[in-house]
C-alpha positions as CSV (number, residue, x, y, z in Angstrom):
1,X,158.1,11.5,15.3
2,X,156.7,9.7,12.4
3,X,154.6,11.4,9.9
4,X,151.0,10.0,10.1
5,X,150.0,8.2,6.6
6,X,146.9,9.5,4.9
7,X,145.0,8.4,1.9
8,X,144.1,12.0,0.6
9,X,141.5,11.3,-2.2
10,X,138.4,10.1,-0.2
11,X,138.9,13.0,2.0
12,X,138.2,15.5,-0.7
13,X,134.7,16.2,-2.6
14,X,134.1,16.4,-6.1
15,X,134.2,20.5,-7.3
16,X,130.8,21.3,-7.5
17,X,131.1,22.5,-11.1
18,X,132.4,19.0,-11.9
19,X,129.2,17.4,-10.7
20,X,127.1,19.5,-12.8
21,X,128.8,18.2,-16.2
22,X,126.5,15.7,-18.1
23,X,127.7,12.3,-18.4
24,X,126.4,8.5,-19.0
25,X,125.4,5.9,-17.3
26,X,127.7,2.6,-16.7
27,X,125.6,0.8,-19.6
28,X,127.3,-2.3,-21.0
29,X,125.1,-1.7,-24.1
30,X,127.2,1.4,-25.1
31,X,130.4,1.1,-27.6
32,X,134.0,0.8,-26.0
33,X,136.1,4.0,-26.6
34,X,137.9,2.1,-29.7
35,X,134.6,1.9,-31.5
36,X,133.1,5.4,-30.5
37,X,136.7,6.7,-31.8
38,X,136.1,4.9,-34.9
39,X,132.8,6.0,-35.5
40,X,133.8,9.6,-34.9
41,X,136.4,9.5,-37.2
42,X,133.7,9.0,-39.5
43,X,132.0,11.6,-38.5
44,X,129.5,10.5,-36.1
45,X,128.6,13.4,-33.8
46,X,126.7,10.9,-31.5
47,X,130.2,9.1,-31.0
48,X,131.5,12.5,-30.4
49,X,128.8,13.1,-27.8
50,X,129.3,9.9,-26.3
51,X,133.3,10.3,-25.9
52,X,132.5,13.6,-24.3
53,X,130.1,12.6,-21.5
54,X,131.9,9.5,-20.8
55,X,135.2,11.3,-20.0
56,X,134.4,15.2,-19.2
57,X,133.8,14.4,-15.3
58,X,136.9,12.8,-15.0
59,X,139.1,15.0,-17.0
60,X,137.2,18.4,-15.5
61,X,137.9,16.9,-11.5
62,X,141.7,16.3,-12.5
63,X,142.3,19.7,-14.3
64,X,140.3,21.5,-11.4
65,X,142.5,20.2,-8.6
66,X,145.6,20.6,-10.7
67,X,145.0,24.2,-11.9
68,X,143.5,25.0,-8.2
69,X,141.0,27.5,-10.5
70,X,137.5,26.5,-11.5
71,X,137.1,29.1,-14.2
72,X,140.6,28.2,-15.7
73,X,139.8,24.6,-15.6
74,X,136.4,25.0,-17.7
75,X,138.4,26.7,-20.3
76,X,141.2,24.0,-20.2
77,X,138.5,21.2,-20.3
78,X,136.5,22.8,-23.2
79,X,140.0,23.2,-25.2
80,X,141.3,19.8,-24.6
81,X,138.0,18.3,-26.3
82,X,138.1,20.7,-29.3
83,X,141.8,19.6,-29.7
84,X,141.1,15.9,-29.2
85,X,138.2,15.8,-31.7
86,X,139.9,18.3,-34.1
87,X,143.3,16.0,-34.1
88,X,141.7,12.5,-33.5
89,X,143.0,11.4,-36.8
90,X,146.6,11.6,-34.6
91,X,145.1,8.9,-32.1
92,X,147.5,6.1,-33.1
93,X,145.9,3.5,-30.7
94,X,141.9,4.0,-30.7
95,X,141.3,2.2,-27.4
96,X,143.9,5.1,-25.6
97,X,141.4,7.8,-26.4
98,X,141.0,8.6,-22.4
99,X,144.8,8.5,-21.5
100,X,145.8,10.8,-24.7
101,X,142.7,13.1,-23.7
102,X,144.5,13.7,-20.5
103,X,148.0,14.3,-21.7
104,X,146.1,16.9,-23.7
105,X,144.6,18.5,-21.1
106,X,147.9,17.9,-18.6
107,X,149.7,20.0,-21.4
108,X,147.1,22.8,-21.4
109,X,147.4,23.2,-17.4
110,X,151.1,23.6,-18.3
111,X,150.4,26.5,-20.5
112,X,148.1,28.1,-18.1
113,X,150.9,27.9,-15.2
114,X,153.4,29.5,-17.8
115,X,150.7,32.3,-18.6
116,X,150.2,32.8,-14.6
117,X,153.7,33.2,-14.0
118,X,154.2,35.8,-16.7
119,X,150.8,37.8,-15.4
120,X,152.1,37.4,-11.9
121,X,155.3,39.0,-12.8
122,X,153.6,41.8,-14.2
123,X,151.4,42.4,-11.4
124,X,148.6,41.3,-13.4
125,X,147.2,38.2,-11.8
126,X,144.5,38.8,-10.0
127,X,142.4,35.7,-10.1
128,X,142.1,33.8,-6.8
129,X,142.4,30.1,-6.4
130,X,138.9,28.8,-5.6
131,X,139.7,25.2,-6.0
132,X,142.4,24.2,-3.7
133,X,142.7,21.1,-1.8
134,X,141.8,22.7,1.2
135,X,138.5,24.0,-0.1
136,X,137.7,20.7,-1.1
137,X,138.8,18.7,2.2
138,X,135.5,17.4,3.9
139,X,134.7,19.6,6.6
140,X,134.3,17.0,9.0
141,X,138.1,16.4,9.5
142,X,139.8,17.5,12.5
143,X,141.3,21.0,12.8
144,X,145.1,19.6,12.5
145,X,144.8,17.8,9.4
146,X,142.9,20.8,8.2
147,X,145.9,23.0,9.0
148,X,148.1,20.6,7.1
149,X,146.4,20.2,4.2
150,X,146.7,24.2,4.1
151,X,150.6,23.7,4.1
152,X,150.3,21.2,1.6
153,X,148.4,23.5,-0.6
154,X,151.1,26.2,-0.1
155,X,154.0,23.7,-0.5
156,X,152.5,22.9,-3.8
157,X,152.1,26.4,-4.9
158,X,155.9,26.7,-4.8
159,X,156.9,23.4,-6.6
160,X,157.8,23.6,-10.3
161,X,155.1,23.2,-12.2
162,X,156.1,19.5,-13.8
163,X,156.8,18.0,-10.3
164,X,153.5,19.9,-8.8
165,X,151.4,17.7,-11.4
166,X,153.6,14.6,-11.4
167,X,152.9,14.5,-7.4
168,X,149.0,15.1,-7.6
169,X,148.4,12.8,-10.3
170,X,150.1,10.0,-8.2
171,X,148.8,11.0,-4.7
172,X,145.7,13.1,-5.4
173,X,144.3,11.4,-8.3
174,X,145.9,8.4,-7.4
175,X,147.0,7.1,-10.6
176,X,149.8,4.2,-11.7
177,X,152.9,5.5,-12.2
178,X,152.8,4.2,-15.7
179,X,149.6,6.3,-16.4
180,X,151.1,9.5,-14.5
181,X,154.3,9.0,-16.8
182,X,151.9,8.9,-20.0
183,X,149.8,12.2,-18.8
184,X,153.0,13.9,-18.4
185,X,154.6,12.9,-21.6
186,X,157.7,11.5,-20.0
187,X,159.1,8.2,-19.0
188,X,158.5,6.6,-15.5
189,X,162.1,7.3,-14.6
190,X,161.6,10.7,-14.9
191,X,158.0,11.0,-13.2
192,X,159.4,8.8,-10.1
193,X,162.0,11.7,-9.6
194,X,159.5,14.4,-10.0
195,X,157.3,12.9,-7.3
196,X,160.2,11.9,-5.1
197,X,161.4,15.7,-5.2
198,X,158.3,16.9,-4.0
199,X,157.5,14.1,-1.7
200,X,160.5,14.9,0.1
201,X,159.4,18.2,0.7
202,X,156.3,17.0,1.8
203,X,157.7,14.9,4.5
204,X,160.1,17.2,5.6
205,X,157.6,20.0,6.2
206,X,154.7,18.6,7.0
207,X,153.5,15.7,9.7
208,X,151.7,13.8,7.3
209,X,153.0,11.4,4.6
210,X,150.4,10.7,1.8
211,X,149.8,7.3,0.5
212,X,148.2,5.9,-2.3
213,X,145.2,3.8,-1.3
214,X,144.3,0.2,-2.9
């Protein structure tokens, strides 16, 4: 029996706390990221605020889905932006602010997972996952798909962190392989291997084959 191909991202709601974050309208009169970064490097706080508003929802959505915990995601997002503006002088390509920011955020998610494992080993991890894929799933989907997404959450929870993050960036956020590799700080070949190992488990245990949409 062949697995059913599903494009997962359209079936997921944007987490409520992400929708509450500030943003900027798609205004072509606003400077590009490269110009905003240059201004921010000169101490322009307005430029920093525009960079924050332009990217915070995307980063928060990704971090929330990767971590599965909205409260933890809020801390990660805040820390990522603080680190980005503090170390902005280290950004070699000013037009790459978004991808650099995402890499900082993904690194912080890795740290959270390491801390979570330590607390769990000590019996101290009492926080509940409140932003799983199942909890974000459109309630109108059928019961069979609902059950399969629950299985997916369980499967991903057991995968090594690097593989879990790479798979989710590819199949949930639907980033190009080059973008996933950049966010994960590794080569495309490495990220392909990480994704393939988790995808193999998905195909072995679920009746769904997740695909990347157009």
